[in-house]
C-alpha positions as CSV (number, residue, x, y, z in Angstrom):
1,M,-136.0,-65.1,-57.5
2,T,-134.4,-61.9,-56.3
3,E,-132.9,-60.9,-53.0
4,S,-136.2,-59.5,-51.9
5,T,-137.8,-62.9,-52.3
6,A,-135.1,-64.6,-50.2
7,P,-135.6,-62.8,-46.9
8,G,-132.9,-63.0,-44.3
9,L,-130.2,-64.3,-46.7
10,T,-127.1,-62.2,-47.0
11,I,-124.6,-62.4,-49.8
12,G,-122.1,-63.8,-47.3
13,Q,-124.5,-66.7,-46.4
14,L,-125.1,-67.4,-50.1
15,E,-121.3,-67.4,-50.7
16,A,-120.8,-69.8,-47.9
17,K,-123.3,-72.2,-49.4
18,Y,-122.1,-71.9,-53.0
19,P,-120.4,-75.3,-53.0
20,M,-123.7,-76.8,-51.8
21,Y,-125.7,-75.2,-54.6
22,C,-123.2,-76.4,-57.2
23,K,-123.4,-79.9,-55.7
24,A,-127.2,-79.8,-55.8
25,M,-127.1,-78.9,-59.5
26,R,-124.7,-81.7,-60.2
27,L,-127.0,-84.2,-58.4
28,L,-130.0,-82.9,-60.4
29,L,-128.1,-83.5,-63.6
30,K,-127.1,-86.9,-62.5
31,E,-130.7,-87.7,-61.9
32,G,-131.6,-86.7,-65.4
33,C,-133.4,-83.4,-64.7
34,T,-133.8,-81.1,-67.7
35,L,-132.7,-77.4,-67.8
36,K,-136.3,-76.3,-67.3
37,Q,-136.6,-78.4,-64.2
38,I,-133.4,-77.2,-62.7
39,Q,-134.3,-73.6,-63.4
40,R,-137.2,-74.0,-61.0
41,T,-135.0,-75.0,-58.1
42,V,-133.7,-73.1,-55.1
43,C,-130.1,-73.9,-56.1
44,W,-130.6,-72.2,-59.5
45,D,-132.2,-69.1,-57.8
46,R,-129.4,-68.8,-55.3
47,L,-126.7,-69.2,-58.0
48,E,-128.5,-66.5,-60.0
49,I,-128.5,-64.1,-57.1
50,L,-124.8,-64.7,-56.5
51,H,-124.1,-64.1,-60.2
52,N,-126.2,-61.0,-60.4
53,S,-124.7,-59.6,-57.2
54,L,-121.0,-60.5,-57.9
55,P,-120.7,-61.3,-61.6
56,K,-116.9,-61.2,-61.6
57,S,-116.8,-63.8,-58.8
58,Y,-119.6,-66.2,-59.7
59,K,-120.5,-67.6,-63.1
60,S,-124.1,-67.6,-64.3
61,P,-126.2,-70.7,-63.6
62,E,-126.6,-71.2,-67.3
63,Y,-122.8,-71.5,-67.7
64,L,-122.5,-73.8,-64.6
65,F,-125.3,-76.0,-66.0
66,L,-123.4,-76.4,-69.3
67,L,-120.1,-77.0,-67.5
68,F,-121.6,-79.5,-65.1
69,R,-123.5,-81.3,-67.9
70,R,-120.3,-81.6,-69.9
71,E,-118.5,-83.0,-66.9
72,W,-121.3,-85.5,-66.3
73,E,-121.3,-86.6,-69.9
74,Q,-117.6,-87.1,-69.9
75,H,-117.8,-89.1,-66.7
76,K,-120.5,-91.4,-68.2
77,A,-118.4,-91.9,-71.3
78,S,-115.4,-92.8,-69.2
79,L,-117.5,-95.3,-67.3
80,A,-118.8,-96.8,-70.5
81,G,-115.2,-97.0,-71.9
82,A,-114.0,-98.8,-68.8
83,G,-116.7,-101.4,-69.0
84,A,-115.8,-102.3,-72.6
């Protein structure tokens, strides 16, 4: 998705909703969605627009996916260790 396919959205509006897009990606990971499934979501598209527009301020969705997946896997491991 590009800015032309997201009519009416400004970079400022996307920046304001950045935490929400990250939270959505975290929830999708928690639900067990694959990378391909997440790549077809609105949150991925919006994160991609932000990264392409302001690459020094916003990481790529691919990077965020790997970061959030690692966080989730560490969280699951800590839960498993606490139950032992």
